[in-house]
VOLUMRO-855304 format. One record per residue: residue in one letter; x, y, z of N, C-alpha, C in turn; residue number from 1. Coordinates in Angstrom, 3 decimals, m for minus. Layout:
<node "a",<X,Y,Z>,<X,Y,Z>,<X,Y,Z>,NUM> ...
end
This chain:
<node "m",<33.194,m49.479,m20.256>,<32.345,m49.461,m19.080>,<30.909,m49.740,m19.540>,1> <node "d",<30.215,m50.534,m18.750>,<28.849,m50.933,m19.080>,<27.888,m49.761,m18.815>,2> <node "p",<27.153,m49.293,m19.845>,<26.237,m48.171,m19.665>,<25.142,m48.464,m18.635>,3> <node "r",<24.746,m49.715,m18.479>,<23.709,m50.053,m17.487>,<24.222,m49.840,m16.066>,4> <node "k",<25.484,m50.156,m15.839>,<26.071,m49.948,m14.515>,<26.178,m48.458,m14.207>,5> <node "v",<26.536,m47.691,m15.198>,<26.624,m46.243,m15.018>,<25.239,m45.673,m14.705>,6> <node "t",<24.237,m46.124,m15.445>,<22.863,m45.653,m15.217>,<22.389,m46.057,m13.821>,7> <node "t",<22.672,m47.283,m13.407>,<22.297,m47.753,m12.071>,<22.999,m46.925,m10.997>,8> <node "f",<24.284,m46.651,m11.210>,<25.041,m45.844,m10.262>,<24.440,m44.441,m10.133>,9> <node "i",<24.090,m43.836,m11.249>,<23.508,m42.490,m11.235>,<22.173,m42.494,m10.494>,10> <node "k",<21.354,m43.513,m10.736>,<20.060,m43.607,m10.049>,<20.249,m43.788,m8.537>,11> <node "l",<21.204,m44.628,m8.154>,<21.467,m44.821,m6.728>,<21.990,m43.538,m6.080>,12> <node "a",<22.881,m42.855,m6.777>,<23.413,m41.592,m6.250>,<22.302,m40.560,m6.081>,13> <node "a",<21.397,m40.481,m7.036>,<20.270,m39.551,m6.947>,<19.366,m39.911,m5.776>,14> <node "a",<19.140,m41.202,m5.554>,<18.305,m41.648,m4.433>,<18.950,m41.294,m3.098>,15> <node "i",<20.260,m41.436,m3.020>,<20.988,m41.087,m1.795>,<20.883,m39.590,m1.522>,16> <node "v",<21.043,m38.786,m2.539>,<20.943,m37.331,m2.385>,<19.532,m36.940,m1.945>,17> <node "d",<18.515,m37.553,m2.550>,<17.133,m37.264,m2.166>,<16.870,m37.646,m0.709>,18> <node "k",<17.358,m38.801,m0.299>,<17.174,m39.261,1.079>,<17.888,m38.332,2.048>,19> <node "a",<19.095,m37.925,1.710>,<19.842,m37.007,2.572>,<19.106,m35.682,2.719>,20> <node "a",<18.516,m35.189,1.649>,<17.769,m33.942,1.705>,<16.533,m34.082,2.600>,21> <node "s",<15.846,m35.213,2.518>,<14.662,m35.398,3.359>,<15.041,m35.561,4.827>,22> <node "v",<16.161,m36.216,5.103>,<16.640,m36.339,6.480>,<17.017,m34.970,7.026>,23> <node "e",<17.697,m34.164,6.212>,<18.079,m32.821,6.640>,<16.841,m31.971,6.942>,24> <node "q",<15.812,m32.063,6.109>,<14.573,m31.323,6.356>,<13.916,m31.773,7.651>,25> <node "a",<13.909,m33.066,7.905>,<13.318,m33.595,9.139>,<14.084,m33.099,10.363>,26> <node "l",<15.414,m33.078,10.282>,<16.233,m32.579,11.391>,<15.987,m31.102,11.639>,27> <node "e",<15.877,m30.321,10.574>,<15.600,m28.887,10.721>,<14.229,m28.653,11.348>,28> <node "k",<13.244,m29.443,10.933>,<11.892,m29.323,11.485>,<11.895,m29.672,12.978>,29> <node "t",<12.606,m30.732,13.343>,<12.697,m31.124,14.750>,<13.413,m30.057,15.569>,30> <node "a",<14.502,m29.519,15.042>,<15.241,m28.471,15.754>,<14.368,m27.237,15.970>,31> <node "a",<13.586,m26.870,14.976>,<12.695,m25.720,15.112>,<11.634,m25.980,16.185>,32> <node "a",<11.101,m27.197,16.224>,<10.098,m27.537,17.235>,<10.701,m27.512,18.636>,33> <node "v",<11.923,m28.013,18.774>,<12.603,m27.990,20.074>,<12.842,m26.553,20.510>,34> <node "n",<13.359,m25.717,19.622>,<13.634,m24.327,19.964>,<12.363,m23.566,20.324>,35> <node "a",<11.252,m23.914,19.703>,<9.982,m23.259,20.015>,<9.465,m23.682,21.389>,36> <node "k",<9.821,m24.879,21.835>,<9.338,m25.418,23.112>,<10.157,m24.925,24.304>,37> <node "i",<11.391,m24.520,24.088>,<12.279,m24.140,25.186>,<11.699,m23.036,26.068>,38> <node "p",<11.152,m21.938,25.532>,<10.611,m20.903,26.423>,<9.507,m21.413,27.354>,39> <node "t",<8.666,m22.295,26.864>,<7.608,m22.862,27.703>,<8.196,m23.707,28.825>,40> <node "v",<9.192,m24.512,28.491>,<9.833,m25.356,29.497>,<10.518,m24.495,30.555>,41> <node "v",<11.186,m23.441,30.143>,<11.846,m22.540,31.089>,<10.806,m21.905,32.020>,42> <node "d",<9.680,m21.485,31.465>,<8.621,m20.902,32.298>,<8.104,m21.901,33.328>,43> <node "v",<7.982,m23.165,32.941>,<7.542,m24.197,33.884>,<8.598,m24.420,34.965>,44> <node "l",<9.872,m24.438,34.586>,<10.944,m24.584,35.581>,<10.893,m23.451,36.598>,45> <node "i",<10.614,m22.245,36.135>,<10.491,m21.102,37.040>,<9.258,m21.266,37.925>,46> <node "a",<8.127,m21.599,37.322>,<6.881,m21.731,38.075>,<6.967,m22.814,39.144>,47> <node "r",<7.701,m23.875,38.872>,<7.826,m24.978,39.826>,<8.969,m24.785,40.819>,48> <node "g",<9.684,m23.678,40.715>,<10.735,m23.378,41.676>,<12.050,m24.081,41.431>,49> <node "h",<12.250,m24.618,40.244>,<13.518,m25.289,39.945>,<14.624,m24.286,39.632>,50> <node "i",<14.267,m23.135,39.108>,<15.244,m22.079,38.811>,<14.647,m20.736,39.195>,51> <node "l",<15.500,m19.752,39.349>,<15.068,m18.379,39.618>,<14.700,m17.689,38.314>,52> <node "p",<13.801,m16.728,38.367>,<13.461,m15.983,37.151>,<14.673,m15.321,36.500>,53> <node "t",<15.648,m14.930,37.303>,<16.849,m14.292,36.756>,<17.736,m15.272,35.991>,54> <node "e",<17.464,m16.569,36.118>,<18.262,m17.585,35.452>,<17.618,m18.078,34.157>,55> <node "k",<16.616,m17.344,33.711>,<15.838,m17.746,32.541>,<16.712,m17.931,31.292>,56> <node "d",<17.558,m16.966,30.994>,<18.395,m17.042,29.791>,<19.395,m18.186,29.866>,57> <node "a",<20.006,m18.361,31.037>,<20.976,m19.451,31.197>,<20.294,m20.805,31.063>,58> <node "a",<19.088,m20.918,31.592>,<18.354,m22.183,31.476>,<17.993,m22.473,30.021>,59> <node "a",<17.579,m21.450,29.287>,<17.247,m21.638,27.871>,<18.469,m22.104,27.095>,60> <node "t",<19.622,m21.535,27.397>,<20.857,m21.950,26.739>,<21.186,m23.400,27.080>,61> <node "a",<21.028,m23.766,28.347>,<21.314,m25.143,28.760>,<20.364,m26.124,28.091>,62> <node "l",<19.088,m25.764,27.966>,<18.112,m26.664,27.357>,<18.338,m26.853,25.859>,63> <node "a",<19.017,m25.923,25.223>,<19.298,m26.047,23.791>,<20.340,m27.129,23.510>,64> <node "n",<21.088,m27.508,24.529>,<22.092,m28.563,24.406>,<21.442,m29.880,24.840>,65> <node "p",<21.342,m30.875,23.951>,<20.647,m32.120,24.310>,<21.204,m32.814,25.556>,66> <node "l",<22.511,m32.821,25.736>,<23.098,m33.468,26.908>,<22.696,m32.732,28.185>,67> <node "h",<22.759,m31.399,28.153>,<22.347,m30.619,29.322>,<20.857,m30.788,29.590>,68> <node "a",<20.056,m30.835,28.526>,<18.613,m31.008,28.701>,<18.310,m32.335,29.386>,69> <node "l",<18.991,m33.392,28.985>,<18.782,m34.693,29.631>,<19.278,m34.687,31.073>,70> <node "t",<20.374,m33.992,31.338>,<20.883,m33.878,32.705>,<19.883,m33.136,33.576>,71> <node "i",<19.304,m32.067,33.036>,<18.282,m31.316,33.770>,<17.084,m32.218,34.067>,72> <node "l",<16.628,m32.936,33.076>,<15.490,m33.840,33.248>,<15.792,m34.907,34.292>,73> <node "e",<16.983,m35.462,34.236>,<17.373,m36.496,35.196>,<17.358,m35.960,36.620>,74> <node "r",<17.917,m34.770,36.820>,<17.985,m34.196,38.164>,<16.604,m33.811,38.683>,75> <node "i",<15.769,m33.269,37.816>,<14.424,m32.880,38.248>,<13.590,m34.113,38.557>,76> <node "a",<13.708,m35.142,37.734>,<12.947,m36.371,37.969>,<13.377,m37.039,39.273>,77> <node "g",<14.639,m36.931,39.602>,<15.145,m37.545,40.817>,<14.907,m36.731,42.064>,78> <node "n",<14.667,m35.437,41.913>,<14.506,m34.556,43.061>,<13.588,m33.400,42.699>,79> <node "p",<12.291,m33.656,42.516>,<11.400,m32.570,42.110>,<11.269,m31.519,43.201>,80> <node "a",<11.326,m30.277,42.785>,<11.136,m29.170,43.722>,<9.648,m28.930,43.893>,81> <node "p",<9.211,m28.698,45.125>,<7.791,m28.418,45.323>,<7.426,m27.046,44.784>,82> <node "v",<6.162,m26.885,44.465>,<5.679,m25.569,44.058>,<5.680,m24.701,45.301>,83> <node "p",<6.317,m23.521,45.259>,<6.361,m22.662,46.438>,<4.959,m22.275,46.899>,84> <node "t",<4.782,m22.302,48.209>,<3.506,m21.908,48.784>,<3.750,m20.865,49.851>,85> <node "l",<2.698,m20.168,50.243>,<2.825,m19.196,51.326>,<3.262,m19.924,52.588>,86> <node "g",<4.125,m19.289,53.339>,<4.597,m19.893,54.573>,<5.784,m20.815,54.388>,87> <node "s",<6.239,m21.021,53.146>,<7.398,m21.893,52.929>,<8.590,m21.078,52.460>,88> <node "e",<8.700,m19.877,53.007>,<9.771,m18.993,52.569>,<10.882,m18.942,53.595>,89> <node "e",<12.067,m18.608,53.124>,<13.197,m18.420,54.011>,<13.840,m17.080,53.674>,90> <node "k",<14.516,m16.518,54.624>,<15.202,m15.253,54.386>,<16.391,m15.481,53.466>,91> <node "t",<16.595,m14.550,52.536>,<17.788,m14.646,51.698>,<18.985,m14.189,52.509>,92> <node "a",<20.174,m14.521,52.047>,<21.389,m14.126,52.758>,<21.454,m12.618,52.909>,93> <node "s",<21.036,m11.892,51.902>,<21.085,m10.442,51.964>,<20.107,m9.913,53.003>,94> <node "a",<18.933,m10.510,53.097>,<17.940,m10.060,54.066>,<18.414,m10.346,55.484>,95> <node "i",<19.104,m11.477,55.678>,<19.584,m11.841,57.003>,<20.713,m10.907,57.426>,96> <node "s",<21.644,m10.627,56.530>,<22.813,m9.820,56.877>,<22.519,m8.330,56.870>,97> <node "g",<21.361,m7.943,56.322>,<21.050,m6.523,56.241>,<21.895,m5.810,55.216>,98> <node "g",<22.366,m6.549,54.233>,<23.236,m5.992,53.203>,<22.539,m4.946,52.362>,99> <node "s",<23.318,m4.273,51.552>,<22.770,m3.202,50.728>,<22.159,m3.704,49.433>,100> <node "q",<22.311,m4.998,49.165>,<21.705,m5.554,47.967>,<20.209,m5.717,48.198>,101> <node "v",<19.523,m6.169,47.159>,<18.087,m6.386,47.272>,<17.828,m7.366,48.404>,102> <node "t",<16.894,m7.008,49.277>,<16.572,m7.894,50.385>,<15.160,m8.410,50.226>,103> <node "g",<14.862,m9.452,50.945>,<13.522,m10.010,50.879>,<13.551,m11.488,51.171>,104> <node "t",<12.513,m12.166,50.732>,<12.436,m13.595,50.953>,<12.227,m14.290,49.632>,105> <node "r",<12.483,m15.560,49.603>,<12.224,m16.362,48.414>,<11.841,m17.764,48.860>,106> <node "p",<11.126,m18.506,48.049>,<10.729,m19.859,48.434>,<11.939,m20.746,48.681>,107> <node "k",<11.811,m21.659,49.646>,<12.902,m22.580,49.955>,<13.283,m23.431,48.745>,108> <node "a",<12.302,m23.690,47.875>,<12.558,m24.547,46.716>,<13.534,m23.921,45.735>,109> <node "w",<13.717,m22.616,45.797>,<14.609,m21.963,44.854>,<16.044,m22.171,45.308>,110> <node "g",<16.869,m22.485,44.380>,<18.298,m22.592,44.644>,<19.010,m22.027,43.443>,111> <node "n",<20.318,m22.012,43.480>,<20.989,m21.494,42.292>,<20.909,m22.507,41.166>,112> <node "m",<21.019,m22.032,39.938>,<20.797,m22.896,38.780>,<21.833,m24.010,38.702>,113> <node "e",<23.054,m23.748,39.101>,<24.069,m24.784,39.023>,<23.668,m25.995,39.865>,114> <node "r",<23.097,m25.747,41.033>,<22.686,m26.850,41.898>,<21.418,m27.493,41.364>,115> <node "a",<20.439,m26.674,40.998>,<19.149,m27.201,40.576>,<19.240,m27.940,39.241>,116> <node "l",<20.050,m27.430,38.322>,<20.124,m28.006,37.002>,<21.339,m28.882,36.784>,117> <node "g",<22.310,m28.772,37.672>,<23.513,m29.575,37.514>,<24.368,m29.120,36.349>,118> <node "v",<24.237,m27.854,35.972>,<24.990,m27.313,34.848>,<26.026,m26.355,35.409>,119> <node "t",<27.280,m26.565,35.039>,<28.322,m25.666,35.532>,<28.932,m24.907,34.400>,120> 
end
């Protein structure tokens, strides 16, 4: 076996390993940045009336999945919910029926997360 070919092979293998390590570091850095951004995005979704505050954890989980995050973005871009304002409230089902659950009103823009986010 030609020693030059062996040396070339070893150098190429080392370069591949180095490149793979740098790609892995870049992916980890990107994943950390995405995970750090999710709470802010969830807070904005709540503030804009796209989800209920009680759906915060489920929304964070959905946003961690790239396919779900793109689906959420697509649905919001196609049908933005208005920012709730005074006078734009509707009675909740519990308030209308006089049920024993929590009663009150909520902005019309709020809907359940499955409808608003398209995540089932």
